[in-house]
C-alpha positions in Angstrom: 0.0 0.0 0.0 1.4 3.4 -1.0 1.7 6.3 1.4 -1.1 8.2 -0.3 -3.4 5.2 0.0 -2.5 4.7 3.7 -3.2 8.3 4.5 -6.5 8.2 2.5 -7.6 5.1 4.5 -6.7 6.7 7.8 -8.7 9.8 6.9 -11.7 7.7 5.9 -11.5 5.7 9.1 -11.3 9.0 11.1 -14.4 10.3 9.4 -16.4 7.1 9.8 -15.3 6.7 13.5 -14.4 3.1 12.9 -11.2 1.0 12.9 -9.9 -1.9 10.8 -8.8 -5.4 11.5 -5.5 -6.5 10.0 -7.4 -8.0 7.1 -8.8 -4.5 6.3 -12.4 -5.3 7.3 -14.2 -2.6 9.2 -14.6 -3.4 12.9 -17.4 -1.3 14.3 -17.1 -2.8 17.8 -13.4 -2.0 18.3 -12.3 -0.8 21.7 -11.9 2.8 20.4 -15.5 2.9 19.3 -17.3 1.2 22.2 -17.6 4.3 24.3 -19.2 6.2 21.5 -21.6 3.4 20.8 -22.5 3.2 24.5 -23.1 7.0 24.6 -25.7 6.8 21.8 -27.3 3.6 23.2 -27.7 5.5 26.5 -29.1 8.5 24.7 -31.7 6.3 23.1 -32.5 4.9 26.5 -32.9 8.5 27.9 -35.4 9.2 25.0 -37.4 6.0 25.5 -37.7 6.7 29.3 -39.1 10.1 28.5 -41.5 8.6 25.9 -42.8 6.0 28.3 -43.5 8.6 31.0 -46.1 10.4 29.0 -48.7 10.0 26.2 -47.0 7.2 24.2 -46.5 5.2 27.3 -50.2 5.6 28.2 -51.2 4.6 24.7 -49.1 1.5 25.0 -50.8 0.6 28.3 -54.2 0.8 26.6 -53.0 -1.4 23.7 -51.8 -4.0 26.2 -55.0 -3.8 28.2 -57.1 -4.4 25.1 -55.0 -7.3 24.0 -54.4 -9.2 27.3 -56.5 -7.8 30.2 -59.5 -10.1 29.9 -61.2 -12.6 32.3 -62.0 -16.2 31.2 -62.8 -18.6 34.1 -63.9 -19.1 37.7 -60.5 -18.2 39.0 -60.7 -14.8 37.4 -64.2 -14.4 38.8 -63.0 -15.3 42.3 -60.1 -12.8 42.3 -62.4 -10.0 40.9 -65.2 -10.9 43.3 -64.7 -7.8 45.4 -64.7 -5.5 42.4 -67.7 -7.2 40.9 -69.5 -6.7 44.2 -68.9 -2.9 44.0 -66.0 -2.8 46.4 -62.5 -1.6 45.8 -63.2 2.0 44.9 -63.7 1.7 41.2 -61.7 0.3 38.3 -58.7 2.6 38.8 -58.1 1.8 42.4 -59.5 -1.7 43.1 -56.2 -3.5 42.2 -54.6 -1.6 45.0 -57.5 -1.5 47.6 -59.7 -4.7 47.2 -57.1 -6.9 48.9 -57.2 -9.6 46.2 -54.6 -8.3 43.6 -51.4 -9.0 45.5 -49.8 -12.4 45.2 -51.0 -13.4 48.7 -54.5 -11.9 48.2 -55.0 -13.5 44.8 -53.8 -16.9 46.2 -56.3 -16.7 49.0 -59.1 -15.7 46.6 -58.6 -18.8 44.4 -58.6 -21.2 47.3 -61.8 -23.3 47.2 -62.5 -22.7 43.5 -61.8 -26.3 42.9 -61.2 -28.9 45.7 -59.0 -30.9 43.4 -56.5 -28.1 42.9 -53.0 -28.5 44.4 -51.2 -25.5 46.0 -49.1 -25.1 42.8 -52.2 -25.1 40.6 -53.7 -22.4 42.8 -50.5 -20.4 42.7 -50.3 -20.7 38.9 -53.9 -19.5 38.5 -53.3 -16.6 40.8 -50.1 -15.5 39.1 -51.6 -16.0 35.6 -54.4 -13.6 36.5 -52.0 -11.1 38.0 -49.9 -11.1 34.9 -52.9 -10.2 32.8 -53.8 -7.5 35.2 -50.2 -6.2 35.0 -51.2 -5.4 31.4 -54.1 -3.2 32.6 -53.8 0.6 32.5 -53.9 0.9 36.3 -51.5 -1.9 36.9 -51.1 -3.9 40.1 -49.0 -4.1 43.3 -48.0 -7.7 43.6 -46.4 -7.2 47.0 -49.2 -5.7 49.1 -52.7 -4.2 49.2 -54.0 -1.5 51.5 -57.3 -0.5 53.0 -59.2 2.6 51.8 -58.6 4.3 55.1 -54.8 3.8 54.9 -54.8 5.0 51.3 -56.8 8.1 52.2 -54.4 8.9 55.1 -51.4 8.7 52.9 -53.1 10.6 50.1 -53.9 13.4 52.5 -50.2 13.7 53.3 -49.0 13.7 49.7 -51.7 16.2 48.7 -50.2 18.7 51.1 -47.1 18.3 48.9 -49.1 19.1 45.7 -49.4 15.5 44.5 -52.8 14.0 43.6 -54.4 10.7 44.8 -54.0 9.2 41.3 -50.3 10.0 41.3 -50.0 8.2 44.6 -51.9 5.2 43.2 -49.7 5.2 40.2 -46.6 5.3 42.4 -47.9 2.3 44.3 -48.7 0.1 41.3 -46.8 -1.0 38.2 -48.1 -1.8 34.7 -46.6 -3.1 31.4 -45.0 0.1 30.1 -43.5 0.7 33.5 -42.0 -2.7 33.6 -40.6 -2.0 30.1 -39.1 1.2 31.5 -37.5 -0.7 34.4 -36.0 -3.3 31.9 -34.6 -0.4 29.8 -33.3 1.2 33.0 -31.5 -2.1 34.0 -29.9 -2.4 30.5 -28.8 1.3 30.8 -27.2 0.5 34.1 -25.3 -2.4 32.7 -24.0 -0.2 29.8 -23.1 2.5 32.3 -21.3 0.1 34.5 -19.1 -1.1 31.6 -18.3 2.5 30.6 -14.9 3.9 31.5 -16.4 7.3 31.8 -18.1 8.0 35.1 -20.0 10.9 33.6 -22.2 8.4 31.7 -23.5 7.0 34.9 -24.0 10.5 36.3 -26.1 11.4 33.2 -28.0 8.2 33.6 -28.9 9.1 37.2 -30.4 12.4 36.1 -32.4 10.7 33.3 -33.8 7.9 35.5 -34.7 10.1 38.4 -36.6 12.5 36.2 -38.4 9.7 34.3 -39.3 8.0 37.6 -40.7 11.2 39.1 -42.7 12.2 36.0 -44.2 8.7 35.4 -44.5 7.7 39.1 -42.8 4.5 38.0 -41.8 2.3 41.0 -40.0 -0.1 38.7 -37.4 2.6 38.1 -36.8 3.4 41.7 -34.0 0.7 42.4 -32.2 1.6 39.1 -32.5 5.4 39.6 -31.2 5.0 43.2 -28.3 2.7 42.1 -27.3 5.0 39.3 -27.3 8.0 41.6 -25.3 6.1 44.2 -22.7 4.9 41.7 -22.4 8.3 40.0 -21.7 10.3 43.2 -19.6 7.5 44.8 -17.5 7.1 41.7 -17.1 10.9 41.5 -16.1 11.5 45.1 -12.9 13.1 44.0 -14.6 15.2 41.3 -16.0 18.6 41.4 -19.6 18.5 42.7 -20.6 21.2 40.2 -19.3 19.0 37.4 -21.3 16.0 38.7 -24.5 18.1 38.9 -23.9 19.4 35.4 -23.5 15.9 34.1 -26.6 14.7 35.8 -28.5 17.7 34.4 -27.4 16.7 30.9 -29.2 13.4 31.2 -32.3 15.1 32.7 -32.4 17.6 29.8 -32.3 14.8 27.2 -35.1 12.9 28.9 -37.0 16.1 29.6 -37.0 16.9 25.9 -38.4 13.5 25.2 -41.1 14.2 27.8 -42.0 17.7 26.6 -42.3 17.0 22.9 -45.0 14.2 22.9 -46.8 16.0 25.7 -47.1 19.1 23.5 -48.1 17.1 20.4 -50.8 15.2 22.4 -52.1 18.5 23.9 -52.4 19.9 20.3 -54.3 16.7 19.3 -51.5 15.2 17.3 -51.2 11.4 16.9 -49.2 9.2 19.3 -46.9 7.9 16.6 -45.9 11.5 15.7 -45.1 12.3 19.3 -43.1 9.1 19.6 -41.0 9.8 16.5 -40.5 13.4 17.4 -39.5 12.6 20.9 -36.8 10.2 19.9 -35.4 12.6 17.2 -35.5 15.5 19.7 -33.6 13.5 22.3 -30.8 12.7 19.8 -30.8 16.3 18.6 -30.6 17.7 22.2 -27.7 15.3 23.0 -25.8 16.5 19.9 -26.5 20.1 20.9 -25.3 19.6 24.4 -22.0 18.0 23.1 -21.5 20.9 20.6 -22.2 23.5 23.3 -19.8 21.8 25.7 -17.1 21.7 23.1 -17.6 25.4 22.2 -17.5 26.4 25.9 -14.2 24.5 26.4 -12.8 26.7 23.5 -14.3 29.9 24.8 -13.5 29.4 28.5 -9.7 30.0 28.3 -10.2 33.3 26.5 -12.9 34.3 28.9 -10.5 33.6 31.8 -7.8 35.7 30.2 -10.3 38.6 29.7 -11.3 38.4 33.4 -7.7 38.3 34.5 -6.6 41.3 32.4 -9.7 43.4 32.9 -8.5 45.2 36.1 -5.2 46.0 34.4 -7.0 47.4 31.4 -9.2 49.6 33.6 -6.1 50.9 35.3 -4.5 51.8 31.9 -7.7 53.6 30.9 -7.7 55.6 34.1 -4.1 56.6 33.5 -4.9 57.8 30.0 -8.0 59.6 31.0 -7.4 60.8 34.6 
């Protein structure tokens, strides 16, 4: 290979952002490219978290409910007996308040449906019903139920903080899109853990915390908490201002993916338009943040020199014009 050909290939590699094997085949997963690929994968994750927190996530919940949230047999009738009797405070709250939509409550409800059932058959029927109810819009809390009095007491407390009863109910239950958000959060954590740049984990913490608060998604809580812990623990020797800026970057990307579909839905636009616009906006915001950061790094030294020389310049002006 001539020198000109070698230089041409090097320039082409630099422009593409890829490297070559010794046999001259392009290797997109070379060590030098992994960090860049992880950055864009995490950016996509930030965007999807924002999308799931608002209108497209709610539309997905409705689709899942129409497809899977149906009752078929005596086991379903037994678990929904309280709701069918008019108890449980309506369709939006009965999964949380009727006492029969946690794992233990559903298991008690199906006992006696058939005397021939073993414990494992009853457990299967209870869990199978709960999985279908997981696809409902309101979701379920598989761990516990609560009484109406307890829920009212807690809601009175959160209402003093400006939060509604339905926000509280959403925070205490999980549905299909929220589980999806949790899975994406877990995958993002795994990518962030493998990254050599601690700022990626810090950005991830800002993204997950914002998405969790906006969507009231309890499935994101462990991942948001872990990302925040790792980000600040890993950056103990770093400047706190820098850590907060990095966290803010992730929150801004996710916030843009929340704002765009919300605005489109408010104007009556279709869900698919909000979804596409949100993902494109999150990528565009990420690029803009990187460009602005690069520009600031170029401007900052000149700005510092101006600040350092400004008092001297003022003295010179005063000497010229006493």
